[in-house]
N, CA, C and O atoms as CSV, one atom per row, in Angstrom:
chain,resi,resn,atom,element,x,y,z
A,1,MET,N,N,0.834,-1.179,0.000
A,1,MET,CA,C,0.000,0.000,0.000
A,1,MET,C,C,0.878,1.242,0.000
A,1,MET,O,O,1.871,1.303,0.725
A,2,ILE,N,N,0.524,2.217,-0.797
A,2,ILE,CA,C,1.272,3.463,-0.887
A,2,ILE,C,C,0.490,4.559,-0.177
A,2,ILE,O,O,-0.709,4.728,-0.397
A,3,PHE,N,N,1.187,5.299,0.675
A,3,PHE,CA,C,0.565,6.421,1.362
A,3,PHE,C,C,0.978,7.710,0.670
A,3,PHE,O,O,2.166,7.958,0.464
A,4,PHE,N,N,0.008,8.519,0.316
A,4,PHE,CA,C,0.278,9.817,-0.268
A,4,PHE,C,C,0.282,10.850,0.842
A,4,PHE,O,O,-0.559,10.806,1.740
A,5,ARG,N,N,1.225,11.781,0.785
A,5,ARG,CA,C,1.339,12.800,1.813
A,5,ARG,C,C,0.988,14.153,1.222
A,5,ARG,O,O,1.650,14.637,0.304
A,6,LYS,N,N,-0.052,14.750,1.755
A,6,LYS,CA,C,-0.424,16.089,1.348
A,6,LYS,C,C,-1.247,16.698,2.468
A,6,LYS,O,O,-2.049,16.008,3.098
A,7,ASN,N,N,-1.056,17.963,2.717
A,7,ASN,CA,C,-1.786,18.627,3.787
A,7,ASN,C,C,-3.127,19.137,3.282
A,7,ASN,O,O,-3.217,19.732,2.208
A,8,TYR,N,N,-4.159,18.899,4.067
A,8,TYR,CA,C,-5.486,19.396,3.776
A,8,TYR,C,C,-6.009,20.073,5.021
A,8,TYR,O,O,-5.719,19.645,6.138
A,9,LYS,N,N,-6.775,21.122,4.832
A,9,LYS,CA,C,-7.288,21.877,5.960
A,9,LYS,C,C,-8.607,21.286,6.449
A,9,LYS,O,O,-9.506,21.018,5.653
A,10,ILE,N,N,-8.715,21.086,7.749
A,10,ILE,CA,C,-9.956,20.628,8.347
A,10,ILE,C,C,-10.704,21.864,8.825
A,10,ILE,O,O,-10.123,22.751,9.450
A,11,ARG,N,N,-11.997,21.915,8.527
A,11,ARG,CA,C,-12.785,23.071,8.933
A,11,ARG,C,C,-14.144,22.619,9.437
A,11,ARG,O,O,-14.598,21.520,9.119
A,12,LYS,N,N,-14.794,23.472,10.228
A,12,LYS,CA,C,-16.135,23.156,10.713
A,12,LYS,C,C,-17.097,23.116,9.541
A,12,LYS,O,O,-16.997,23.926,8.620
A,13,ALA,N,N,-18.030,22.171,9.574
A,13,ALA,CA,C,-18.923,21.974,8.452
A,13,ALA,C,C,-20.140,22.905,8.487
A,13,ALA,O,O,-20.414,23.594,7.504
A,14,THR,N,N,-20.849,22.930,9.574
A,14,THR,CA,C,-22.092,23.694,9.642
A,14,THR,C,C,-22.266,24.277,11.032
A,14,THR,O,O,-21.604,23.849,11.977
A,15,PRO,N,N,-23.158,25.254,11.158
A,15,PRO,CA,C,-23.434,25.787,12.497
A,15,PRO,C,C,-24.075,24.751,13.427
A,15,PRO,O,O,-24.006,24.901,14.647
A,16,THR,N,N,-24.691,23.712,12.879
A,16,THR,CA,C,-25.340,22.702,13.707
A,16,THR,C,C,-24.375,21.644,14.213
A,16,THR,O,O,-24.773,20.762,14.974
A,17,GLY,N,N,-23.112,21.714,13.805
A,17,GLY,CA,C,-22.119,20.767,14.316
A,17,GLY,C,C,-21.438,19.991,13.213
A,17,GLY,O,O,-21.711,20.193,12.030
A,18,GLY,N,N,-20.560,19.112,13.608
A,18,GLY,CA,C,-19.825,18.303,12.652
A,18,GLY,C,C,-18.566,18.998,12.177
A,18,GLY,O,O,-18.347,20.178,12.449
A,19,HIS,N,N,-17.744,18.252,11.465
A,19,HIS,CA,C,-16.520,18.781,10.885
A,19,HIS,C,C,-16.435,18.317,9.450
A,19,HIS,O,O,-17.142,17.396,9.040
A,20,GLN,N,N,-15.583,18.946,8.703
A,20,GLN,CA,C,-15.434,18.638,7.306
A,20,GLN,C,C,-13.949,18.634,6.975
A,20,GLN,O,O,-13.183,19.425,7.524
A,21,ILE,N,N,-13.547,17.746,6.080
A,21,ILE,CA,C,-12.159,17.707,5.639
A,21,ILE,C,C,-12.139,17.800,4.119
A,21,ILE,O,O,-12.968,17.182,3.451
A,22,SER,N,N,-11.213,18.558,3.572
A,22,SER,CA,C,-11.071,18.663,2.116
A,22,SER,C,C,-10.281,17.471,1.609
A,22,SER,O,O,-9.221,17.148,2.145
A,23,LEU,N,N,-10.795,16.820,0.581
A,23,LEU,CA,C,-10.119,15.683,-0.024
A,23,LEU,C,C,-9.808,16.023,-1.477
A,23,LEU,O,O,-10.517,16.824,-2.086
A,24,PRO,N,N,-8.766,15.431,-2.038
A,24,PRO,CA,C,-8.422,15.747,-3.422
A,24,PRO,C,C,-9.530,15.309,-4.375
A,24,PRO,O,O,-10.096,14.229,-4.207
A,25,PRO,N,N,-9.849,16.137,-5.377
A,25,PRO,CA,C,-10.904,15.793,-6.333
A,25,PRO,C,C,-10.686,14.440,-7.011
A,25,PRO,O,O,-11.652,13.720,-7.264
A,26,ALA,N,N,-9.437,14.084,-7.310
A,26,ALA,CA,C,-9.165,12.808,-7.972
A,26,ALA,C,C,-9.602,11.630,-7.102
A,26,ALA,O,O,-10.054,10.608,-7.620
A,27,TRP,N,N,-9.467,11.771,-5.784
A,27,TRP,CA,C,-9.883,10.698,-4.879
A,27,TRP,C,C,-11.398,10.556,-4.909
A,27,TRP,O,O,-11.922,9.443,-4.951
A,28,ILE,N,N,-12.102,11.687,-4.885
A,28,ILE,CA,C,-13.562,11.668,-4.919
A,28,ILE,C,C,-14.054,11.075,-6.241
A,28,ILE,O,O,-14.967,10.249,-6.245
A,29,GLU,N,N,-13.466,11.483,-7.343
A,29,GLU,CA,C,-13.887,11.010,-8.661
A,29,GLU,C,C,-13.637,9.519,-8.839
A,29,GLU,O,O,-14.332,8.874,-9.623
A,30,ALA,N,N,-12.670,8.961,-8.137
A,30,ALA,CA,C,-12.352,7.539,-8.255
A,30,ALA,C,C,-13.316,6.651,-7.476
A,30,ALA,O,O,-13.264,5.429,-7.613
A,31,ARG,N,N,-14.183,7.230,-6.671
A,31,ARG,CA,C,-15.139,6.471,-5.868
A,31,ARG,C,C,-16.437,6.273,-6.638
A,31,ARG,O,O,-16.845,7.142,-7.408
A,32,ASN,N,N,-17.078,5.142,-6.432
A,32,ASN,CA,C,-18.419,4.931,-6.958
A,32,ASN,C,C,-19.398,5.654,-6.045
A,32,ASN,O,O,-19.183,5.720,-4.835
A,33,GLU,N,N,-20.462,6.192,-6.608
A,33,GLU,CA,C,-21.427,6.936,-5.791
A,33,GLU,C,C,-22.057,6.064,-4.722
A,33,GLU,O,O,-22.384,6.551,-3.640
A,34,ASP,N,N,-22.231,4.784,-5.008
A,34,ASP,CA,C,-22.887,3.899,-4.041
A,34,ASP,C,C,-21.897,3.172,-3.134
A,34,ASP,O,O,-22.295,2.318,-2.342
A,35,GLU,N,N,-20.612,3.503,-3.245
A,35,GLU,CA,C,-19.588,2.847,-2.437
A,35,GLU,C,C,-19.585,3.402,-1.014
A,35,GLU,O,O,-19.543,4.616,-0.814
A,36,ASP,N,N,-19.629,2.515,-0.037
A,36,ASP,CA,C,-19.542,2.931,1.356
A,36,ASP,C,C,-18.091,3.062,1.765
A,36,ASP,O,O,-17.240,2.285,1.331
A,37,ILE,N,N,-17.814,4.039,2.595
A,37,ILE,CA,C,-16.469,4.201,3.133
A,37,ILE,C,C,-16.540,4.121,4.649
A,37,ILE,O,O,-17.592,4.334,5.250
A,38,GLU,N,N,-15.416,3.814,5.246
A,38,GLU,CA,C,-15.290,3.754,6.697
A,38,GLU,C,C,-14.179,4.711,7.106
A,38,GLU,O,O,-13.121,4.762,6.479
A,39,VAL,N,N,-14.433,5.459,8.154
A,39,VAL,CA,C,-13.447,6.409,8.655
A,39,VAL,C,C,-12.950,5.910,10.001
A,39,VAL,O,O,-13.725,5.765,10.947
A,40,LEU,N,N,-11.650,5.649,10.079
A,40,LEU,CA,C,-11.014,5.240,11.338
A,40,LEU,C,C,-10.206,6.433,11.817
A,40,LEU,O,O,-9.465,7.033,11.038
A,41,TYR,N,N,-10.337,6.780,13.076
A,41,TYR,CA,C,-9.612,7.954,13.552
A,41,TYR,C,C,-9.340,7.872,15.040
A,41,TYR,O,O,-10.014,7.161,15.786
A,42,ASP,N,N,-8.334,8.621,15.444
A,42,ASP,CA,C,-8.079,8.878,16.855
A,42,ASP,C,C,-7.686,10.342,16.943
A,42,ASP,O,O,-8.001,11.108,16.032
A,43,ARG,N,N,-7.024,10.753,17.987
A,43,ARG,CA,C,-6.740,12.177,18.142
A,43,ARG,C,C,-5.674,12.697,17.187
A,43,ARG,O,O,-5.504,13.911,17.075
A,44,THR,N,N,-4.955,11.824,16.499
A,44,THR,CA,C,-3.879,12.275,15.609
A,44,THR,C,C,-4.021,11.846,14.157
A,44,THR,O,O,-3.429,12.475,13.280
A,45,VAL,N,N,-4.786,10.795,13.872
A,45,VAL,CA,C,-4.801,10.203,12.540
A,45,VAL,C,C,-6.233,9.985,12.058
A,45,VAL,O,O,-7.104,9.585,12.830
A,46,VAL,N,N,-6.467,10.253,10.770
A,46,VAL,CA,C,-7.732,9.927,10.112
A,46,VAL,C,C,-7.404,9.035,8.923
A,46,VAL,O,O,-6.591,9.400,8.073
A,47,VAL,N,N,-8.038,7.863,8.861
A,47,VAL,CA,C,-7.822,6.922,7.761
A,47,VAL,C,C,-9.181,6.646,7.126
A,47,VAL,O,O,-10.119,6.242,7.812
A,48,ILE,N,N,-9.287,6.863,5.821
A,48,ILE,CA,C,-10.532,6.625,5.099
A,48,ILE,C,C,-10.304,5.438,4.172
A,48,ILE,O,O,-9.398,5.455,3.338
A,49,VAL,N,N,-11.142,4.398,4.326
A,49,VAL,CA,C,-10.996,3.193,3.505
A,49,VAL,C,C,-12.372,2.751,3.020
A,49,VAL,O,O,-13.374,3.006,3.688
A,50,PRO,N,N,-12.430,2.091,1.866
A,50,PRO,CA,C,-13.691,1.505,1.442
A,50,PRO,C,C,-14.126,0.441,2.458
A,50,PRO,O,O,-13.285,-0.247,3.037
A,51,SER,N,N,-15.426,0.310,2.669
A,51,SER,CA,C,-15.928,-0.652,3.659
A,51,SER,C,C,-15.541,-2.085,3.325
A,51,SER,O,O,-15.489,-2.931,4.218
A,52,ARG,N,N,-15.269,-2.371,2.055
A,52,ARG,CA,C,-14.909,-3.749,1.667
A,52,ARG,C,C,-13.494,-4.125,2.104
A,52,ARG,O,O,-13.120,-5.295,2.025
A,53,VAL,N,N,-12.701,-3.153,2.564
A,53,VAL,CA,C,-11.322,-3.392,2.982
A,53,VAL,C,C,-11.289,-3.703,4.474
A,53,VAL,O,O,-11.818,-2.943,5.285
A,54,LYS,N,N,-10.666,-4.821,4.832
A,54,LYS,CA,C,-10.515,-5.181,6.234
A,54,LYS,C,C,-9.251,-4.516,6.770
A,54,LYS,O,O,-8.186,-4.620,6.162
A,55,VAL,N,N,-9.368,-3.841,7.896
A,55,VAL,CA,C,-8.237,-3.122,8.485
A,55,VAL,C,C,-7.843,-3.808,9.790
A,55,VAL,O,O,-8.684,-4.019,10.664
A,56,ASN,N,N,-6.563,-4.154,9.918
A,56,ASN,CA,C,-6.051,-4.698,11.168
A,56,ASN,C,C,-5.683,-3.503,12.050
A,56,ASN,O,O,-4.634,-2.886,11.864
A,57,GLU,N,N,-6.551,-3.183,13.008
A,57,GLU,CA,C,-6.367,-1.981,13.813
A,57,GLU,C,C,-5.113,-2.028,14.684
A,57,GLU,O,O,-4.537,-0.979,14.973
A,58,LYS,N,N,-4.679,-3.209,15.106
A,58,LYS,CA,C,-3.444,-3.312,15.893
A,58,LYS,C,C,-2.236,-2.917,15.056
A,58,LYS,O,O,-1.363,-2.184,15.520
A,59,VAL,N,N,-2.191,-3.407,13.820
A,59,VAL,CA,C,-1.083,-3.064,12.927
A,59,VAL,C,C,-1.143,-1.583,12.570
A,59,VAL,O,O,-0.120,-0.899,12.560
A,60,LEU,N,N,-2.342,-1.093,12.277
A,60,LEU,CA,C,-2.505,0.310,11.915
A,60,LEU,C,C,-2.073,1.238,13.052
A,60,LEU,O,O,-1.392,2.236,12.815
A,61,SER,N,N,-2.459,0.921,14.255
A,61,SER,CA,C,-2.092,1.794,15.390
A,61,SER,C,C,-0.594,1.795,15.637
A,61,SER,O,O,-0.061,2.787,16.133
A,62,GLY,N,N,0.103,0.715,15.307
A,62,GLY,CA,C,1.545,0.646,15.464
A,62,GLY,C,C,2.305,1.315,14.330
A,62,GLY,O,O,3.522,1.485,14.404
A,63,ALA,N,N,1.578,1.696,13.273
A,63,ALA,CA,C,2.231,2.257,12.096
A,63,ALA,C,C,2.474,3.759,12.205
A,63,ALA,O,O,3.202,4.323,11.388
A,64,PHE,N,N,1.881,4.410,13.191
A,64,PHE,CA,C,1.998,5.855,13.321
A,64,PHE,C,C,2.644,6.234,14.638
A,64,PHE,O,O,2.424,5.589,15.663
A,65,GLU,N,N,3.443,7.288,14.599
A,65,GLU,CA,C,3.995,7.840,15.829
A,65,GLU,C,C,4.085,9.362,15.666
A,65,GLU,O,O,4.334,9.862,14.569
A,66,GLU,N,N,3.884,10.070,16.738
A,66,GLU,CA,C,3.949,11.537,16.681
A,66,GLU,C,C,5.390,11.996,16.619
A,66,GLU,O,O,6.280,11.342,17.162
A,67,LYS,N,N,5.626,13.130,15.951
A,67,LYS,CA,C,6.962,13.703,15.864
A,67,LYS,C,C,7.237,14.504,17.122
A,67,LYS,O,O,8.316,15.080,17.264
């Protein structure tokens, strides 16, 4: 798996709550409209994967460290 590194700004989505993240247009265009995605996150990392992909959370959590 290849990880792409690019900074995107996270901003509040609406006055009623929630947050929003900007994603590259090419990533959005590569998705099927009916495809479900899963968002895995903690206080430092956000990972977006198609629901059909199985994620080993133990391996994933060991893959990141703060600078």
